[in-house]
C-alpha positions in Angstrom: -56.4 36.8 16.7 -53.1 38.1 15.2 -50.2 38.6 17.6 -49.0 41.6 15.7 -50.3 44.3 18.1 -48.6 42.5 21.0 -45.4 42.2 19.1 -45.5 45.9 18.2 -46.2 46.9 21.8 -43.5 44.7 23.3 -41.1 46.0 20.8 -41.8 49.6 21.7 -41.5 48.7 25.4 -38.3 46.8 24.9 -36.6 49.9 23.4 -37.2 51.6 26.7 -36.7 48.8 29.2 -36.2 45.3 27.7 -35.6 43.6 31.1 -38.9 44.9 32.4 -40.7 43.5 29.4 -39.2 40.1 29.7 -39.9 40.1 33.5 -43.5 41.3 33.1 -44.4 38.9 30.3 -42.8 36.0 32.2 -44.8 36.8 35.4 -48.0 37.1 33.5 -47.4 33.6 32.1 -46.2 32.0 35.4 -49.2 33.3 37.3 -51.6 32.1 34.7 -53.0 35.5 34.0 -52.3 35.1 30.3 -52.0 32.1 27.9 -50.2 34.2 25.3 -46.8 34.0 26.9 -44.2 31.5 25.5 -42.8 29.0 27.9 -39.3 30.3 27.3 -40.1 33.6 29.0 -41.6 31.7 32.0 -38.5 29.8 32.8 -37.1 30.5 36.3 -33.6 31.3 35.1 -34.9 33.8 32.6 -37.1 35.5 35.2 -34.2 35.7 37.7 -31.7 37.2 35.2 -34.3 39.6 33.9 -35.1 40.6 37.5 -31.5 41.3 38.4 -30.8 43.2 35.3 -34.0 45.2 35.8 -32.8 46.3 39.2 -29.4 47.3 37.7 -31.2 49.4 35.1 -33.5 50.9 37.7 -30.4 52.3 39.4 -28.3 53.3 36.4 -31.2 54.9 34.7 -31.6 57.5 37.4 -28.0 58.8 37.5 -27.1 61.6 35.2 -24.6 60.7 32.5 -24.5 57.1 33.8 -27.9 56.7 32.1 -26.5 57.8 28.8 -23.6 55.4 29.1 -26.1 52.6 29.9 -28.2 53.6 26.9 -25.1 53.4 24.6 -24.4 49.9 25.8 -28.0 48.9 25.2 -28.2 50.2 21.6 -27.7 46.7 20.5 -29.3 44.8 23.4 -32.7 46.5 23.3 -33.4 45.9 19.6 -32.2 42.3 19.9 -34.5 41.8 22.9 -37.4 43.3 21.0 -36.7 41.0 18.1 -36.3 37.9 20.3 -39.5 38.6 22.3 -41.4 39.3 19.1 -40.2 36.0 17.5 -41.1 34.0 20.6 -44.6 35.6 20.7 -45.1 34.8 17.0 -43.9 31.2 17.4 -46.2 30.7 20.3 -49.2 32.2 18.5 -48.6 30.8 15.1 -50.5 33.7 13.5 -47.4 35.6 12.3 -44.0 34.4 10.9 -41.1 34.5 13.3 -38.9 36.5 10.9 -41.6 39.1 10.4 -42.3 39.4 14.1 -38.6 39.7 14.8 -38.2 42.5 12.3 -41.2 44.4 13.7 -40.2 43.9 17.3 -36.5 44.8 16.7 -37.2 47.9 14.5 -39.8 49.2 16.9 -37.4 48.7 19.8 -34.6 50.5 17.9 -36.9 53.5 17.3 -38.1 53.8 20.9 -34.6 53.3 22.1 -33.5 56.2 20.0 -36.2 58.4 21.5 -35.2 57.3 25.0 -31.4 57.8 24.5 -31.9 61.1 22.7 -34.2 62.4 25.4 -31.7 61.5 28.1 -29.0 63.4 26.3 -31.2 66.4 26.3 -32.1 66.1 30.0 -28.4 65.6 30.9 -27.7 69.0 29.3 -29.4 70.5 32.4 -27.3 70.8 35.6 -30.0 69.4 38.0 -30.3 65.7 38.6 -34.0 65.4 39.5 -35.4 65.3 36.0 -33.5 62.0 35.4 -35.3 60.4 38.3 -38.7 61.7 37.3 -38.2 60.7 33.7 -36.9 57.2 34.6 -39.9 56.6 36.9 -42.3 57.7 34.2 -40.7 55.4 31.7 -40.8 52.4 34.1 -44.5 53.1 35.0 -45.3 53.6 31.3 -43.7 50.3 30.2 -45.5 48.4 33.1 -48.8 50.0 32.3 -48.8 49.6 28.5 -47.4 46.0 28.6 -50.0 45.0 31.2 -52.7 46.7 29.2 -51.5 44.8 26.1 -52.0 41.4 27.7 -55.8 42.0 27.8 -56.4 44.7 25.1 -53.5 44.2 22.6 -55.0 46.4 19.8 -55.7 49.4 22.0 -52.3 49.0 23.7 -50.7 49.0 20.2 -52.4 52.3 19.4 -51.1 53.8 22.7 -47.6 52.6 22.0 -47.7 53.9 18.4 -48.9 57.3 19.6 -46.2 57.5 22.3 -43.5 56.5 19.7 -44.6 59.1 17.2 -44.9 61.8 19.9 -41.4 60.9 21.2 -39.9 61.2 17.7 -41.5 64.6 17.3 -40.3 65.8 20.7 -36.8 64.5 19.8 -36.7 66.8 16.8 -37.2 69.8 19.0 -34.5 68.6 21.5 -31.8 68.4 18.9 -30.0 71.6 20.1 -30.0 70.3 23.7 -28.6 66.9 22.5 -25.8 68.7 20.7 -25.0 70.6 23.8 -24.8 67.3 25.8 -22.5 65.8 23.2 -20.2 68.9 23.2 -20.1 68.8 27.0 -19.3 65.1 27.0 -16.5 65.6 24.4 -15.1 68.4 26.5 -15.0 66.1 29.6 -13.2 63.4 27.7 -10.7 66.0 26.5 -10.1 67.1 30.1 -9.6 63.6 31.3 -6.8 63.0 28.8 -3.3 63.4 30.3 -1.6 66.5 28.9 1.1 65.7 26.4 4.6 66.7 27.6 5.8 70.0 26.2 9.2 69.6 24.6 11.7 72.4 25.3 13.4 74.5 22.5 16.1 72.7 20.6 19.6 73.3 22.2 
């Protein structure tokens, strides 16, 4: 069986929460629930680091504006994680080249990260903080559910991940105006934080 559906699904999930993906896959392998998990993801140090970073993301992801800063930092991390996990899965399976799997996982992670980051910018344009918490919990549960489903039904999970990705991109198009509002507000805040330049008096 080709590992492509699992690579695609893990890439989509990595763009939303890369640490959760590494942690979930590693736990599935360690507990013996799946034979499709590479040994690298099952190493104790990998699981510990992924667990700690997952907890950090779980907190940062629910705080308005902090979540967008966190997303900015992870613009590189999440696609790289998607590519790394994809290459490991391909190397373990042997049914897909490592390079191809890395490209698929990385590009899918980049696309889903764009949806996540853009959606958070739109949400942060609203004054209330509760939508951030609700959205973050929905993302965490979605990643956990889809990745777990993929371990036993990879093709069906890939269809779900693909549908969610396309739907997210469509929604993002309709949120462009709110994203622009968020960017304008953030630029205004940066301007307010800058110390006022001293005003020179008239020449004597």
